[in-house]
VMD Tcl script that builds the backbone (N, CA, C; Angstrom):
set m [mol new atoms 420]
animate dup $m
set s [atomselect $m all]
$s set {name element resname resid chain x y z} {
  {N N UNK 1 A 0.635 -1.111 -0.054}
  {CA C UNK 1 A -0.046 0.186 -0.107}
  {C C UNK 1 A 0.964 1.476 -0.049}
  {N N UNK 2 A 2.220 1.200 0.140}
  {CA C UNK 2 A 3.150 2.121 0.259}
  {C C UNK 2 A 3.836 2.431 -1.368}
  {N N UNK 3 A 4.539 3.677 -1.563}
  {CA C UNK 3 A 5.163 3.996 -2.516}
  {C C UNK 3 A 6.420 3.294 -2.986}
  {N N UNK 4 A 6.478 2.907 -1.123}
  {CA C UNK 4 A 7.846 2.118 -0.763}
  {C C UNK 4 A 8.088 1.469 0.426}
  {N N UNK 5 A 7.468 -0.006 -0.379}
  {CA C UNK 5 A 6.609 -0.826 0.066}
  {C C UNK 5 A 7.871 -1.181 0.961}
  {N N UNK 6 A 8.109 -1.186 2.214}
  {CA C UNK 6 A 9.218 -1.636 2.992}
  {C C UNK 6 A 9.017 -2.633 4.008}
  {N N UNK 7 A 9.927 -3.590 4.401}
  {CA C UNK 7 A 9.475 -5.035 4.866}
  {C C UNK 7 A 8.960 -4.141 6.498}
  {N N UNK 8 A 8.323 -5.032 6.817}
  {CA C UNK 8 A 7.774 -5.118 8.284}
  {C C UNK 8 A 7.083 -6.342 8.209}
  {N N UNK 9 A 8.307 -7.143 9.613}
  {CA C UNK 9 A 8.397 -8.895 10.238}
  {C C UNK 9 A 7.834 -8.412 11.381}
  {N N UNK 10 A 6.924 -9.887 11.847}
  {CA C UNK 10 A 6.585 -9.783 12.817}
  {C C UNK 10 A 7.384 -11.199 13.779}
  {N N UNK 11 A 7.396 -11.659 14.661}
  {CA C UNK 11 A 8.494 -12.699 15.502}
  {C C UNK 11 A 7.707 -13.081 16.574}
  {N N UNK 12 A 7.217 -13.737 17.356}
  {CA C UNK 12 A 6.506 -14.181 18.292}
  {C C UNK 12 A 7.004 -15.277 18.747}
  {N N UNK 13 A 7.669 -15.022 20.174}
  {CA C UNK 13 A 7.972 -15.641 21.188}
  {C C UNK 13 A 7.479 -15.373 22.501}
  {N N UNK 14 A 6.716 -16.930 23.092}
  {CA C UNK 14 A 6.194 -16.709 24.095}
  {C C UNK 14 A 4.955 -15.744 24.057}
  {N N UNK 15 A 4.706 -15.129 24.876}
  {CA C UNK 15 A 3.841 -13.503 25.345}
  {C C UNK 15 A 4.611 -12.137 24.583}
  {N N UNK 16 A 5.574 -12.543 23.853}
  {CA C UNK 16 A 6.250 -11.395 23.348}
  {C C UNK 16 A 6.110 -11.231 21.896}
  {N N UNK 17 A 5.730 -10.203 21.348}
  {CA C UNK 17 A 5.531 -9.765 19.838}
  {C C UNK 17 A 6.804 -9.030 19.660}
  {N N UNK 18 A 7.885 -9.419 18.148}
  {CA C UNK 18 A 9.124 -8.675 17.982}
  {C C UNK 18 A 8.551 -8.026 16.619}
  {N N UNK 19 A 9.077 -7.030 16.598}
  {CA C UNK 19 A 8.214 -6.160 15.137}
  {C C UNK 19 A 9.517 -5.500 14.486}
  {N N UNK 20 A 9.998 -6.517 13.805}
  {CA C UNK 20 A 11.333 -5.535 12.864}
  {C C UNK 20 A 10.816 -4.568 11.599}
  {N N UNK 21 A 10.802 -3.722 11.839}
  {CA C UNK 21 A 10.601 -2.978 10.570}
  {C C UNK 21 A 11.360 -1.745 10.047}
  {N N UNK 22 A 11.157 -1.401 8.883}
  {CA C UNK 22 A 11.908 -0.396 8.126}
  {C C UNK 22 A 10.886 0.460 7.727}
  {N N UNK 23 A 10.736 1.344 8.058}
  {CA C UNK 23 A 9.509 2.507 7.700}
  {C C UNK 23 A 10.301 3.266 6.057}
  {N N UNK 24 A 9.085 3.711 5.233}
  {CA C UNK 24 A 9.781 4.443 4.150}
  {C C UNK 24 A 10.621 5.681 4.347}
  {N N UNK 25 A 11.491 6.599 4.019}
  {CA C UNK 25 A 12.042 7.512 4.234}
  {C C UNK 25 A 11.062 8.464 4.251}
  {N N UNK 26 A 11.235 9.935 4.357}
  {CA C UNK 26 A 10.658 10.960 4.273}
  {C C UNK 26 A 10.718 11.493 2.828}
  {N N UNK 27 A 10.733 10.870 1.491}
  {CA C UNK 27 A 11.327 11.663 0.862}
  {C C UNK 27 A 9.675 11.672 -0.716}
  {N N UNK 28 A 10.000 12.389 -1.524}
  {CA C UNK 28 A 8.956 12.378 -2.241}
  {C C UNK 28 A 8.883 11.090 -3.185}
  {N N UNK 29 A 10.044 10.442 -3.266}
  {CA C UNK 29 A 9.684 8.935 -4.677}
  {C C UNK 29 A 8.998 8.150 -3.883}
  {N N UNK 30 A 8.609 8.343 -2.145}
  {CA C UNK 30 A 8.080 7.557 -0.987}
  {C C UNK 30 A 6.685 8.389 -0.528}
  {N N UNK 31 A 6.048 9.235 -1.793}
  {CA C UNK 31 A 5.155 9.973 -1.625}
  {C C UNK 31 A 5.113 10.678 0.697}
  {N N UNK 32 A 6.438 10.757 0.717}
  {CA C UNK 32 A 6.195 10.732 2.563}
  {C C UNK 32 A 5.199 10.310 3.332}
  {N N UNK 33 A 5.225 9.051 2.695}
  {CA C UNK 33 A 4.623 8.083 3.931}
  {C C UNK 33 A 5.156 7.627 5.144}
  {N N UNK 34 A 6.514 8.109 5.701}
  {CA C UNK 34 A 6.888 7.703 7.023}
  {C C UNK 34 A 5.794 7.572 8.154}
  {N N UNK 35 A 5.042 8.586 8.206}
  {CA C UNK 35 A 4.103 8.469 9.225}
  {C C UNK 35 A 2.942 7.933 9.393}
  {N N UNK 36 A 2.350 7.568 8.196}
  {CA C UNK 36 A 1.457 6.803 7.247}
  {C C UNK 36 A 1.416 5.249 8.207}
  {N N UNK 37 A 2.809 4.991 7.745}
  {CA C UNK 37 A 3.839 3.487 7.595}
  {C C UNK 37 A 3.036 2.902 9.401}
  {N N UNK 38 A 4.230 4.568 9.581}
  {CA C UNK 38 A 4.176 3.779 11.723}
  {C C UNK 38 A 2.923 4.321 11.978}
  {N N UNK 39 A 1.844 5.032 11.806}
  {CA C UNK 39 A 0.686 4.772 12.066}
  {C C UNK 39 A -0.395 3.704 12.414}
  {N N UNK 40 A 0.112 2.938 10.578}
  {CA C UNK 40 A -0.099 1.117 10.436}
  {C C UNK 40 A 0.316 0.545 11.359}
  {N N UNK 41 A 1.469 0.681 11.427}
  {CA C UNK 41 A 2.560 -0.448 12.043}
  {C C UNK 41 A 1.223 -0.578 13.802}
  {N N UNK 42 A 1.385 0.779 14.368}
  {CA C UNK 42 A 0.564 0.972 15.713}
  {C C UNK 42 A -0.926 0.468 15.823}
  {N N UNK 43 A -1.739 0.386 14.343}
  {CA C UNK 43 A -2.743 -0.020 14.419}
  {C C UNK 43 A -2.645 -1.431 14.340}
  {N N UNK 44 A -1.795 -2.234 13.931}
  {CA C UNK 44 A -1.127 -3.716 13.736}
  {C C UNK 44 A -1.287 -4.212 15.202}
  {N N UNK 45 A -0.345 -3.435 15.882}
  {CA C UNK 45 A 0.261 -4.373 17.162}
  {C C UNK 45 A -0.949 -4.037 18.244}
  {N N UNK 46 A -1.674 -2.729 17.888}
  {CA C UNK 46 A -2.959 -2.463 18.855}
  {C C UNK 46 A -3.677 -4.033 18.584}
  {N N UNK 47 A -4.006 -4.945 17.378}
  {CA C UNK 47 A -4.769 -5.879 17.413}
  {C C UNK 47 A -4.032 -6.966 18.249}
  {N N UNK 48 A -3.652 -6.847 18.453}
  {CA C UNK 48 A -2.854 -8.244 18.739}
  {C C UNK 48 A -2.918 -8.212 20.713}
  {N N UNK 49 A -3.227 -9.379 21.177}
  {CA C UNK 49 A -3.599 -9.263 22.341}
  {C C UNK 49 A -1.970 -9.991 23.251}
  {N N UNK 50 A -0.957 -9.705 22.843}
  {CA C UNK 50 A 0.212 -10.174 23.276}
  {C C UNK 50 A 0.972 -8.828 24.598}
  {N N UNK 51 A 1.482 -9.388 25.381}
  {CA C UNK 51 A 1.130 -8.280 26.987}
  {C C UNK 51 A 2.806 -7.825 26.380}
  {N N UNK 52 A 3.686 -7.818 25.758}
  {CA C UNK 52 A 4.956 -7.623 25.381}
  {C C UNK 52 A 5.069 -7.377 24.025}
  {N N UNK 53 A 5.781 -5.886 24.028}
  {CA C UNK 53 A 6.038 -6.120 22.279}
  {C C UNK 53 A 7.619 -5.132 22.372}
  {N N UNK 54 A 8.503 -5.526 21.549}
  {CA C UNK 54 A 9.483 -4.998 21.230}
  {C C UNK 54 A 9.375 -4.426 19.341}
  {N N UNK 55 A 9.694 -2.765 19.420}
  {CA C UNK 55 A 9.635 -2.395 17.817}
  {C C UNK 55 A 11.438 -2.054 17.605}
  {N N UNK 56 A 11.670 -2.950 16.943}
  {CA C UNK 56 A 13.307 -2.570 15.929}
  {C C UNK 56 A 13.371 -2.427 14.690}
  {N N UNK 57 A 14.064 -1.128 14.826}
  {CA C UNK 57 A 14.273 -1.012 12.913}
  {C C UNK 57 A 14.801 0.286 12.983}
  {N N UNK 58 A 14.631 0.532 11.867}
  {CA C UNK 58 A 14.714 1.537 10.859}
  {C C UNK 58 A 14.066 2.643 10.808}
  {N N UNK 59 A 13.022 3.696 11.838}
  {CA C UNK 59 A 11.919 4.231 11.560}
  {C C UNK 59 A 11.985 5.379 10.607}
  {N N UNK 60 A 13.523 5.913 10.286}
  {CA C UNK 60 A 13.184 7.241 9.269}
  {C C UNK 60 A 12.549 7.752 10.049}
  {N N UNK 61 A 12.876 8.527 11.311}
  {CA C UNK 61 A 12.458 9.616 12.080}
  {C C UNK 61 A 12.916 10.020 13.343}
  {N N UNK 62 A 13.052 11.824 13.676}
  {CA C UNK 62 A 13.877 11.597 14.949}
  {C C UNK 62 A 12.990 11.674 15.448}
  {N N UNK 63 A 13.507 11.249 16.987}
  {CA C UNK 63 A 13.298 11.358 18.588}
  {C C UNK 63 A 12.197 12.452 18.308}
  {N N UNK 64 A 12.464 13.790 18.283}
  {CA C UNK 64 A 11.691 14.695 18.466}
  {C C UNK 64 A 10.105 14.647 17.431}
  {N N UNK 65 A 9.906 13.686 16.393}
  {CA C UNK 65 A 9.004 13.987 15.418}
  {C C UNK 65 A 7.373 13.240 15.952}
  {N N UNK 66 A 6.658 13.444 15.482}
  {CA C UNK 66 A 4.978 13.549 15.205}
  {C C UNK 66 A 5.030 11.771 15.657}
  {N N UNK 67 A 5.794 10.953 14.448}
  {CA C UNK 67 A 5.455 9.689 14.710}
  {C C UNK 67 A 6.263 8.772 16.018}
  {N N UNK 68 A 7.316 9.349 16.230}
  {CA C UNK 68 A 8.042 8.410 17.956}
  {C C UNK 68 A 7.358 9.470 19.129}
  {N N UNK 69 A 6.850 10.125 18.822}
  {CA C UNK 69 A 5.602 10.952 20.146}
  {C C UNK 69 A 5.021 9.916 19.758}
  {N N UNK 70 A 3.882 9.339 18.787}
  {CA C UNK 70 A 2.642 8.692 18.863}
  {C C UNK 70 A 3.093 7.716 19.241}
  {N N UNK 71 A 4.141 6.566 18.847}
  {CA C UNK 71 A 4.724 5.602 19.624}
  {C C UNK 71 A 4.573 5.949 21.180}
  {N N UNK 72 A 5.238 6.582 21.314}
  {CA C UNK 72 A 5.525 6.984 22.883}
  {C C UNK 72 A 3.924 7.326 23.494}
  {N N UNK 73 A 3.080 7.493 23.200}
  {CA C UNK 73 A 1.624 7.540 23.896}
  {C C UNK 73 A 1.270 6.583 23.885}
  {N N UNK 74 A 1.859 5.319 23.139}
  {CA C UNK 74 A 1.367 3.876 23.570}
  {C C UNK 74 A 2.218 3.701 24.534}
  {N N UNK 75 A 2.693 3.673 25.251}
  {CA C UNK 75 A 3.357 3.400 26.413}
  {C C UNK 75 A 4.787 3.058 26.079}
  {N N UNK 76 A 5.359 2.594 24.715}
  {CA C UNK 76 A 6.866 2.117 24.239}
  {C C UNK 76 A 7.909 3.608 25.140}
  {N N UNK 77 A 8.724 2.587 25.437}
  {CA C UNK 77 A 10.058 3.576 26.129}
  {C C UNK 77 A 11.321 2.909 25.409}
  {N N UNK 78 A 11.950 4.121 24.939}
  {CA C UNK 78 A 13.786 4.092 24.152}
  {C C UNK 78 A 14.526 2.728 24.658}
  {N N UNK 79 A 14.624 1.933 23.963}
  {CA C UNK 79 A 15.680 0.956 25.490}
  {C C UNK 79 A 17.258 1.244 25.756}
  {N N UNK 80 A 17.331 2.016 24.404}
  {CA C UNK 80 A 18.542 3.069 24.461}
  {C C UNK 80 A 19.037 4.017 25.713}
  {N N UNK 81 A 17.906 4.523 25.616}
  {CA C UNK 81 A 17.794 5.831 26.542}
  {C C UNK 81 A 17.462 4.869 28.044}
  {N N UNK 82 A 16.980 4.477 27.919}
  {CA C UNK 82 A 16.860 3.268 29.441}
  {C C UNK 82 A 17.930 2.971 29.958}
  {N N UNK 83 A 18.895 2.406 29.197}
  {CA C UNK 83 A 20.136 2.176 29.954}
  {C C UNK 83 A 21.458 3.062 29.744}
  {N N UNK 84 A 21.431 4.302 28.440}
  {CA C UNK 84 A 22.322 4.707 28.682}
  {C C UNK 84 A 22.073 6.318 28.628}
  {N N UNK 85 A 22.861 7.069 29.478}
  {CA C UNK 85 A 23.167 8.848 29.374}
  {C C UNK 85 A 22.741 9.408 28.635}
  {N N UNK 86 A 23.714 9.422 27.627}
  {CA C UNK 86 A 23.753 10.548 26.585}
  {C C UNK 86 A 23.047 10.244 25.082}
  {N N UNK 87 A 22.410 10.867 25.003}
  {CA C UNK 87 A 21.907 10.118 23.543}
  {C C UNK 87 A 23.305 10.217 22.490}
  {N N UNK 88 A 22.377 9.650 20.874}
  {CA C UNK 88 A 22.988 8.890 19.935}
  {C C UNK 88 A 22.783 8.896 18.639}
  {N N UNK 89 A 23.257 9.249 17.784}
  {CA C UNK 89 A 22.830 9.376 16.413}
  {C C UNK 89 A 22.838 8.023 15.394}
  {N N UNK 90 A 22.542 7.311 15.143}
  {CA C UNK 90 A 22.471 5.941 14.567}
  {C C UNK 90 A 22.838 6.196 12.791}
  {N N UNK 91 A 22.441 7.534 12.628}
  {CA C UNK 91 A 22.603 7.454 10.702}
  {C C UNK 91 A 23.512 9.312 10.542}
  {N N UNK 92 A 24.030 9.115 9.211}
  {CA C UNK 92 A 24.779 9.973 8.639}
  {C C UNK 92 A 24.597 9.590 6.839}
  {N N UNK 93 A 24.899 11.371 7.023}
  {CA C UNK 93 A 24.325 11.088 5.220}
  {C C UNK 93 A 25.658 10.320 4.346}
  {N N UNK 94 A 26.384 10.653 5.306}
  {CA C UNK 94 A 28.020 9.939 3.847}
  {C C UNK 94 A 28.888 9.381 4.787}
  {N N UNK 95 A 29.400 8.311 4.570}
  {CA C UNK 95 A 30.069 7.151 5.295}
  {C C UNK 95 A 31.218 7.802 6.470}
  {N N UNK 96 A 32.164 8.745 6.194}
  {CA C UNK 96 A 32.640 9.843 6.724}
  {C C UNK 96 A 32.618 10.621 8.184}
  {N N UNK 97 A 31.162 10.759 7.543}
  {CA C UNK 97 A 30.726 12.109 8.681}
  {C C UNK 97 A 29.867 10.970 9.850}
  {N N UNK 98 A 29.959 11.665 10.965}
  {CA C UNK 98 A 29.646 11.295 12.273}
  {C C UNK 98 A 28.368 10.440 12.251}
  {N N UNK 99 A 28.058 9.762 13.069}
  {CA C UNK 99 A 26.292 9.182 13.287}
  {C C UNK 99 A 25.810 10.409 13.768}
  {N N UNK 100 A 24.728 11.455 13.418}
  {CA C UNK 100 A 24.623 12.626 14.293}
  {C C UNK 100 A 23.334 12.534 14.936}
  {N N UNK 101 A 22.498 12.059 13.433}
  {CA C UNK 101 A 20.572 11.896 13.520}
  {C C UNK 101 A 20.374 10.267 13.985}
  {N N UNK 102 A 19.511 10.541 14.962}
  {CA C UNK 102 A 18.912 9.015 15.480}
  {C C UNK 102 A 17.421 8.539 14.419}
  {N N UNK 103 A 17.738 7.721 13.690}
  {CA C UNK 103 A 16.866 6.810 12.921}
  {C C UNK 103 A 16.044 5.944 13.338}
  {N N UNK 104 A 16.973 5.026 14.085}
  {CA C UNK 104 A 16.733 3.663 14.382}
  {C C UNK 104 A 16.970 3.688 15.530}
  {N N UNK 105 A 16.098 2.430 16.051}
  {CA C UNK 105 A 15.204 2.300 17.484}
  {C C UNK 105 A 15.390 0.679 17.939}
  {N N UNK 106 A 15.198 0.847 19.671}
  {CA C UNK 106 A 14.988 -0.508 19.923}
  {C C UNK 106 A 13.942 -0.022 20.986}
  {N N UNK 107 A 12.551 -0.109 20.577}
  {CA C UNK 107 A 11.725 0.352 21.879}
  {C C UNK 107 A 10.743 -0.965 22.137}
  {N N UNK 108 A 10.023 -0.939 23.355}
  {CA C UNK 108 A 9.986 -1.659 24.794}
  {C C UNK 108 A 8.424 -1.117 24.871}
  {N N UNK 109 A 7.450 -2.033 25.226}
  {CA C UNK 109 A 6.472 -2.350 26.029}
  {C C UNK 109 A 6.345 -3.258 26.842}
  {N N UNK 110 A 6.020 -3.282 28.253}
  {CA C UNK 110 A 4.831 -4.553 28.945}
  {C C UNK 110 A 6.055 -5.172 29.678}
  {N N UNK 111 A 6.066 -7.028 29.779}
  {CA C UNK 111 A 6.560 -7.378 31.043}
  {C C UNK 111 A 8.491 -7.618 30.272}
  {N N UNK 112 A 8.550 -6.495 29.781}
  {CA C UNK 112 A 10.248 -6.718 29.733}
  {C C UNK 112 A 10.771 -5.715 30.207}
  {N N UNK 113 A 11.949 -5.982 30.121}
  {CA C UNK 113 A 12.922 -4.695 31.035}
  {C C UNK 113 A 14.743 -4.542 30.035}
  {N N UNK 114 A 15.418 -3.762 29.771}
  {CA C UNK 114 A 16.149 -3.719 28.902}
  {C C UNK 114 A 17.334 -4.211 30.100}
  {N N UNK 115 A 18.234 -4.928 29.611}
  {CA C UNK 115 A 19.699 -5.076 30.567}
  {C C UNK 115 A 20.574 -4.543 30.160}
  {N N UNK 116 A 20.558 -4.673 29.080}
  {CA C UNK 116 A 22.034 -4.135 28.119}
  {C C UNK 116 A 21.094 -3.439 26.443}
  {N N UNK 117 A 22.310 -2.223 26.211}
  {CA C UNK 117 A 21.779 -1.835 24.706}
  {C C UNK 117 A 22.644 -0.882 24.401}
  {N N UNK 118 A 23.369 -1.055 23.418}
  {CA C UNK 118 A 24.737 -0.821 22.928}
  {C C UNK 118 A 24.241 -0.070 20.919}
  {N N UNK 119 A 25.281 0.464 20.967}
  {CA C UNK 119 A 25.242 0.758 19.732}
  {C C UNK 119 A 26.315 0.828 18.478}
  {N N UNK 120 A 26.404 -0.490 17.826}
  {CA C UNK 120 A 27.995 -0.623 16.578}
  {C C UNK 120 A 27.738 0.133 15.530}
  {N N UNK 121 A 28.874 0.131 14.673}
  {CA C UNK 121 A 28.959 0.618 13.705}
  {C C UNK 121 A 28.618 -0.640 12.813}
  {N N UNK 122 A 28.425 -0.372 11.011}
  {CA C UNK 122 A 27.880 -1.061 10.649}
  {C C UNK 122 A 28.718 -0.159 8.826}
  {N N UNK 123 A 30.277 -0.674 8.802}
  {CA C UNK 123 A 30.514 -0.336 7.783}
  {C C UNK 123 A 29.840 -0.147 6.388}
  {N N UNK 124 A 29.002 -1.090 6.407}
  {CA C UNK 124 A 28.559 -1.829 4.922}
  {C C UNK 124 A 27.319 -1.149 4.873}
  {N N UNK 125 A 26.959 0.106 6.117}
  {CA C UNK 125 A 25.775 0.889 6.106}
  {C C UNK 125 A 26.153 2.260 6.535}
  {N N UNK 126 A 24.601 2.941 6.161}
  {CA C UNK 126 A 24.786 4.462 6.536}
  {C C UNK 126 A 24.211 4.355 7.575}
  {N N UNK 127 A 24.108 3.492 8.430}
  {CA C UNK 127 A 23.274 3.499 9.933}
  {C C UNK 127 A 24.187 2.612 10.700}
  {N N UNK 128 A 23.820 2.811 11.797}
  {CA C UNK 128 A 24.791 1.988 12.690}
  {C C UNK 128 A 23.740 1.047 13.254}
  {N N UNK 129 A 23.535 -0.346 13.891}
  {CA C UNK 129 A 22.766 -0.952 14.283}
  {C C UNK 129 A 23.095 -1.273 16.113}
  {N N UNK 130 A 21.903 -1.955 16.213}
  {CA C UNK 130 A 22.155 -2.457 18.233}
  {C C UNK 130 A 22.400 -3.917 18.559}
  {N N UNK 131 A 22.650 -3.952 19.584}
  {CA C UNK 131 A 22.783 -5.081 20.576}
  {C C UNK 131 A 22.200 -4.720 21.473}
  {N N UNK 132 A 21.285 -6.074 21.921}
  {CA C UNK 132 A 20.365 -5.780 23.582}
  {C C UNK 132 A 20.342 -6.452 23.822}
  {N N UNK 133 A 19.928 -6.438 25.029}
  {CA C UNK 133 A 19.897 -7.755 25.613}
  {C C UNK 133 A 18.183 -7.191 26.413}
  {N N UNK 134 A 17.608 -8.305 27.229}
  {CA C UNK 134 A 16.296 -7.691 27.744}
  {C C UNK 134 A 15.798 -9.135 28.698}
  {N N UNK 135 A 15.444 -8.652 29.489}
  {CA C UNK 135 A 15.170 -9.403 30.806}
  {C C UNK 135 A 13.681 -10.027 30.365}
  {N N UNK 136 A 13.157 -11.086 30.133}
  {CA C UNK 136 A 11.707 -11.122 30.185}
  {C C UNK 136 A 10.996 -11.535 31.002}
  {N N UNK 137 A 9.815 -10.845 31.730}
  {CA C UNK 137 A 9.104 -10.913 32.979}
  {C C UNK 137 A 7.609 -12.196 32.361}
  {N N UNK 138 A 7.787 -13.299 32.961}
  {CA C UNK 138 A 6.835 -14.703 32.713}
  {C C UNK 138 A 5.799 -14.009 33.043}
  {N N UNK 139 A 4.449 -14.177 32.307}
  {CA C UNK 139 A 3.276 -13.651 32.752}
  {C C UNK 139 A 2.410 -14.596 33.483}
  {N N UNK 140 A 2.693 -16.009 33.284}
  {CA C UNK 140 A 1.718 -17.394 33.745}
  {C C UNK 140 A 2.011 -17.560 34.797}
}
mol reanalyze $m
mol bondsrecalc $m
mol representation Tube
mol addrep $m
């Protein structure tokens, strides 16, 4: 349904849904559909009955923009910000430029808590990656 139909995958593990997403970038060739992609993702998630969720990926939106604020209104927390003091970027427009823009996230909600979250460089990408470890609290 999007001009740039980027992937959205769901992995289910016990009472945890893990959404791996890549929102279309806010560009003319993608009809600026970043916000509608994220709004549709939140509708998909809202239809599930699972108690815990992870949203992981390139959301192509900055922390202060409306899409991230909408996600936070659904009580999602940024795992990196929960475990680290200094804000970090994950994207740079050129490989030689420092990663100063945050477009990639590990967001969580429910009966899980981050134990460790760190960013790492990817030489093959203009984005950084995350490695994260979570404690899953059993709900049964």
